C-alpha positions in Angstrom: 79.5 196.4 84.7 80.6 198.8 81.9 83.5 198.6 79.5 85.4 201.5 78.0 82.7 202.0 75.2 79.8 202.1 77.7 78.8 198.6 76.9 77.2 196.6 79.8 77.6 192.9 79.7 76.0 189.8 81.3 76.3 186.1 80.7 73.6 184.7 78.5 73.8 181.3 80.2 73.8 182.0 83.9 72.8 185.7 84.1 75.8 186.9 86.0 77.3 190.3 85.2 80.5 190.1 83.2 83.5 192.4 83.6 84.4 195.0 80.9 85.6 193.5 77.7 85.0 189.9 78.9 84.6 187.1 76.3 84.0 184.5 78.9 81.8 184.4 82.0 83.9 184.2 85.2 81.1 182.3 87.0 80.1 179.5 84.5 82.9 179.9 81.9 80.3 180.4 79.1 81.3 182.4 76.0 77.7 183.6 75.5 78.1 187.2 76.6 75.4 189.7 75.9 76.5 193.3 75.7 74.4 196.5 75.3 74.7 200.0 76.8 71.1 200.0 78.0 70.7 196.3 79.0 70.3 197.1 82.7 67.7 199.9 82.2 65.1 198.2 80.0 62.2 196.2 81.3 59.6 195.4 78.6 60.1 192.0 77.2 58.5 189.7 74.6 58.9 185.9 75.1 58.5 183.6 72.1 58.8 179.8 72.3 61.0 178.6 69.5 59.2 176.4 66.8 56.9 175.6 69.7 55.0 172.5 68.5 58.0 171.0 66.8 60.1 171.6 69.9 57.6 169.8 72.1 57.6 166.8 69.7 61.4 166.7 69.8 61.4 167.0 73.6 59.1 163.9 73.8 60.9 161.9 71.1 64.8 162.1 71.3 65.0 160.3 68.0 63.7 163.5 66.3 66.4 165.8 67.7 68.7 166.0 64.7 66.1 165.5 61.9 63.8 167.9 60.1 60.4 167.8 61.7 57.1 169.1 60.3 54.0 169.3 62.5 50.9 169.3 60.3 48.2 167.4 58.5 48.3 165.0 55.6 48.9 165.8 51.9 45.9 168.0 51.8 46.8 169.9 55.0 49.2 172.7 55.7 52.3 173.1 57.9 51.5 174.0 61.4 55.1 174.4 62.6 58.4 173.4 61.1 61.6 172.9 63.2 64.6 175.0 62.4 66.3 172.2 60.5 63.3 172.0 58.2 63.2 175.7 57.8 66.7 175.6 56.2 65.0 173.7 53.3 62.5 176.5 52.9 59.6 174.9 54.8 57.4 177.6 56.5 54.3 177.7 58.6 51.0 177.7 56.6 52.8 176.2 53.6 50.8 173.5 51.8 52.0 170.1 52.9 52.8 168.8 49.4 55.0 171.8 48.8 56.8 171.3 52.2 57.5 167.6 51.5 58.7 168.5 48.0 61.2 171.0 49.5 62.2 168.6 52.3 61.3 165.0 51.4 63.2 163.5 54.3 61.2 165.4 56.9 59.4 163.5 59.6 55.7 164.6 59.6 54.0 164.5 63.0 50.3 165.0 63.5 49.5 167.8 66.0 48.8 166.9 69.6 47.2 170.0 71.0 46.8 168.5 74.5 50.6 168.3 74.8 51.1 171.8 73.5 48.5 173.2 75.8 50.2 171.5 78.8 53.6 172.9 77.8 52.1 176.4 77.3 50.6 176.3 80.8 54.0 175.2 82.2 55.7 178.2 80.5 52.9 180.5 81.7 53.4 179.3 85.2 57.1 180.3 85.0 56.2 183.8 83.7 53.7 184.3 86.5 56.4 183.9 89.1 58.2 186.9 87.7 55.5 189.6 87.4 51.7 190.0 87.5 52.0 192.0 84.3 52.0 189.1 81.8 50.0 189.6 78.6 49.6 186.4 76.5 49.5 186.9 72.7 49.0 183.2 71.8 49.8 179.7 73.0 53.5 180.3 72.6 54.2 184.0 73.2 53.6 186.8 75.7 54.7 190.2 76.8 56.1 190.9 80.3 56.6 194.2 82.2 59.4 193.7 84.7 59.6 197.3 85.8 60.5 197.5 89.5 61.2 193.8 90.0 65.0 194.2 90.7 64.8 193.7 94.4 62.3 190.9 94.2 64.4 188.8 91.9 67.8 190.1 93.0 68.8 191.3 89.5 68.0 193.5 86.6 65.1 192.5 84.3 67.7 191.3 81.8 69.3 189.0 84.4 65.8 187.7 85.4 65.0 186.9 81.8 68.3 185.0 81.2 67.5 182.9 84.3 64.0 182.4 82.9 65.4 181.0 79.7 67.4 178.5 81.7 64.5 177.4 83.9 62.2 176.8 81.0 64.8 174.8 79.1 65.4 172.7 82.3 61.8 172.3 83.5 59.7 172.4 80.3 62.3 171.1 77.9 62.0 173.7 75.2 63.8 176.9 74.3 62.5 180.5 74.2 63.8 183.6 72.6 63.7 187.0 74.4 63.3 190.5 73.1 64.0 193.3 75.5 63.2 196.9 74.9 61.4 200.0 76.1 58.0 199.2 74.5 55.9 196.3 73.3 56.4 196.8 69.6 60.2 196.9 69.8 60.4 194.0 72.3 58.4 191.8 69.9 60.6 193.0 67.0 63.7 192.2 69.0 62.6 188.6 69.9 62.6 187.7 66.3 66.1 189.0 65.5 68.1 186.0 66.8 66.4 182.6 67.0 66.4 180.0 68.4 67.4 180.7 72.1 68.0 184.3 71.2 68.3 187.3 73.5 68.2 190.6 71.6 68.0 194.2 72.9 66.8 197.4 71.2 67.6 200.4 73.3 66.0 203.9 73.4 69.0 205.7 71.9 69.4 203.3 68.9 65.7 202.8 68.1 65.4 204.7 64.8 68.9 203.8 63.5 68.4 200.1 64.3 65.0 200.1 62.5 66.0 202.2 59.5 67.3 199.4 57.2 64.5 196.9 58.1 61.8 196.1 55.4 58.4 197.5 56.0 57.0 194.1 56.6 58.8 194.1 60.0 56.3 196.8 61.2 53.5 195.3 63.2 50.3 195.2 61.1 52.0 195.7 57.7 50.9 192.7 55.7 51.6 191.8 52.1 48.8 194.0 50.7 49.9 197.2 52.6 53.6 196.5 51.9 52.8 196.2 48.2 50.9 199.5 48.3 53.7 201.3 50.2 56.3 199.8 47.7 54.2 201.2 44.8 54.4 204.6 46.5 58.2 204.3 46.6 58.7 203.1 50.2 60.6 199.9 50.8 62.4 200.3 54.1 61.5 201.8 57.5 63.9 204.6 56.7 61.6 205.7 53.8 58.8 206.1 56.3 61.0 207.9 58.8 61.8 210.4 56.1 58.2 211.5 55.7 56.3 213.9 57.9 53.5 212.6 60.0 50.9 214.9 58.3 51.9 213.6 54.9 51.5 209.9 56.0 48.1 210.7 57.5 47.0 212.5 54.3 48.0 209.5 52.2 46.9 206.6 54.4 44.5 208.0 57.0 44.7 206.6 60.5 47.0 203.8 59.2 49.4 206.6 58.2 49.5 207.9 61.7 50.2 204.5 63.1 52.9 203.9 60.5 54.6 207.2 61.5 54.6 206.2 65.2 55.9 202.7 64.7 58.5 203.7 62.2 59.9 206.0 64.9 59.7 203.3 67.5 56.8 204.9 69.4 54.4 202.5 71.1 52.5 203.7 74.2 50.5 200.5 74.8 51.0 199.1 78.3 51.3 195.4 79.1 47.8 194.3 79.9 47.4 191.0 81.8 44.0 190.1 80.6 43.2 189.9 76.9 39.6 189.3 75.8 38.9 186.8 73.1 38.2 188.6 69.8 36.7 185.6 68.0 35.9 181.9 68.4 36.0 179.8 65.2 36.6 176.4 63.7 37.5 175.2 60.3 38.0 171.9 58.4 40.3 171.0 55.5 38.9 168.4 53.1 40.8 165.4 51.9 39.4 166.1 48.4 38.2 169.3 46.8 34.4 169.9 47.3 32.6 171.3 44.2 29.0 171.0 45.5 27.2 173.8 47.4 24.9 171.3 49.2 27.9 169.3 50.5 29.6 172.5 51.7 26.5 173.5 53.5 26.4 170.1 55.2 30.0 170.5 56.3 29.1 173.9 57.8 26.8 172.6 60.4 29.2 170.5 62.6 31.6 173.5 62.6 28.7 175.7 63.9 28.1 173.1 66.7 31.8 173.1 67.7 31.9 176.9 67.8 28.7 177.1 69.8 30.0 174.6 72.4 33.2 176.6 72.9 31.2 179.9 73.1 28.9 178.4 75.7 31.8 177.0 77.7 33.3 180.5 77.8 30.0 182.2 78.5 30.4 184.4 75.4 28.1 185.6 72.7 29.0 187.2 69.3 27.6 190.1 67.5 29.1 189.0 64.1 28.9 185.7 62.3 31.9 184.8 60.0 32.4 182.5 57.1 35.7 181.4 55.6 36.2 179.6 52.3 39.5 178.5 50.7 39.5 177.3 47.1 41.8 174.6 45.6 44.2 177.3 44.4 44.5 178.6 48.0 42.5 181.8 47.5 40.6 182.7 50.6 37.3 184.5 50.9 35.9 185.7 54.3 32.4 187.1 54.7 30.7 188.5 57.8 27.2 189.2 58.9 26.1 191.4 61.8 23.4 189.8 63.9 20.3 191.5 65.3 21.4 190.4 68.8 24.5 188.7 70.2 24.3 184.9 70.1 26.2 181.8 70.8 23.8 179.3 69.3 24.8 176.8 66.6 21.5 177.4 64.6 21.9 181.2 64.7 25.5 180.9 63.3 24.4 178.4 60.7 21.4 180.4 59.5 23.6 183.5 59.3 26.4 181.8 57.4 24.4 179.7 55.0 23.4 182.7 52.9 27.0 183.9 53.0 28.1 180.6 51.7 25.6 180.7 48.9 26.8 184.2 47.8 30.5 183.3 48.0 30.1 179.9 46.2 31.2 179.8 42.6 30.1 177.0 40.4 32.9 174.9 38.9 35.3 175.9 41.7 36.7 173.3 44.0 37.0 174.2 47.7 39.5 172.7 50.1 38.5 174.4 53.3 35.5 175.9 55.1 35.4 177.7 58.4 33.0 179.6 60.6 32.9 181.5 63.8 31.6 184.3 66.0 33.4 187.6 66.3 32.9 190.9 68.2 32.4 188.9 71.4 30.6 190.0 74.5 29.5 188.3 77.8 26.6 186.0 77.1 23.2 187.2 78.5 21.7 184.3 80.5 18.8 186.3 81.9 15.3 185.0 81.1 13.5 186.7 78.2 10.4 188.7 78.9 9.1 189.4 75.5 5.3 188.7 75.0 5.9 186.7 71.8 8.8 184.3 71.8 11.2 184.7 69.0 12.7 181.8 67.0 16.1 182.5 68.7 14.5 181.7 72.1 13.1 178.4 70.8 16.5 177.4 69.4 18.1 178.3 72.7 15.7 176.0 74.6 16.3 173.1 72.2 20.1 173.5 72.2 20.2 173.7 76.0 18.3 170.4 76.1 20.7 168.8 73.7 23.7 170.2 75.7 22.3 168.7 78.9 21.9 165.3 77.3 25.4 165.4 75.9 26.9 166.5 79.2 25.3 163.6 80.9 25.6 160.8 78.3 28.4 162.0 76.0 28.7 164.0 72.8 27.6 161.0 70.6 24.3 160.5 72.6 22.3 162.8 70.4 22.6 164.5 67.1 20.5 166.7 64.9 18.9 165.5 61.7 21.2 167.8 59.8 24.3 166.2 61.4 23.0 162.7 60.6 22.4 163.7 56.9 26.0 165.1 56.8 27.4 161.9 58.3 25.5 159.7 55.8 26.7 161.8 52.9 30.3 161.8 54.1 30.2 158.0 54.4 28.8 157.6 50.9 31.4 159.9 49.3 34.3 159.0 51.7 35.2 162.7 51.7 35.8 163.4 55.3 37.6 166.6 56.4 40.1 167.0 59.2 38.7 169.4 61.8 40.9 171.9 63.6 40.3 175.1 65.6 42.1 178.2 64.4 41.4 181.9 64.6 40.4 183.8 61.5 
């Protein structure tokens, strides 16, 4: 329905259309009325679970409902997720835990339980799949949807369908989601972050450039701190500053990134919602309880991470063309190094032998390191065909050996067999009592 100003309204709680100028839903009496002139004609949405890990923890423990909750590691770890109460104290994701607890000493710290989060994510995904086949997951807690042409199927506009989705997820999964609705993916994702938690924000075609103009450049997808600082140095601080420049000028200054900046500053994004997204990398990292100053010990810590990555790669039948190493020093400075392999691989030994020289070159004597990580990138389907070369390469011998180890572990358990390198690492760790906390995260 449309009011005198062309605004179209619906109830944000039950999804029913509201009459012109209504401040209360006639169906459920809710005062949560969403109005926008294009709300019934937009169909690209971004769904974002609100403070996902913390929300799941609060769902499972009612005593946490009204207290600040931080999901993360110990004093040496970082914040994985902070609930919205904790965020009012300045706690943010990726913040060192000691800083988070200093900002919010009364926070309840919960160790991550990824099995619970995965189950909740699958429950949300099951709800999304009932709406449209065009669901593109971005991560464990967010996804794009294309609801074009679903009006008859769901007996309502995409906006109505999304409001009802919010209610079902709250009822059936026990968490809240925020929705961004627009005419392309970039703007839908931008909209979903405008009003949280349990938000429903709309960016229409006619208002796109004016709505974006006052936003900081960091709101543009892909503009990180380094690029934002460079743009600021060149006199650009808001999206309006980019909108004022010609496309050719931006390309001349920033190359292909300049072309991308021009398009996004004008709200132009021609990407379609793609249901399947290939993995870009598989990695694992560990944060140490105490800083590590010794290269030998860092090298020993590298091997079990290579094994974890290899197991995940083999499970997914993937191989990587690039080996990656990540180091983070005690002052939180990160270094990432990459090495292109002669052939795609998913072997632990290949990854280790590629990353060990990278570690040696990145290591600085006298520096304490708090984290090490490794992984495969530039992934392709694994080649399981038999080799036909006259002379067997070292890679083939490693593959045979690792396959034998994998078979034993599959039959008798992961602790049934270990490499000499892993045993040396365990012995060293027991002697120094310097064990790290392993976690799997993307680079």
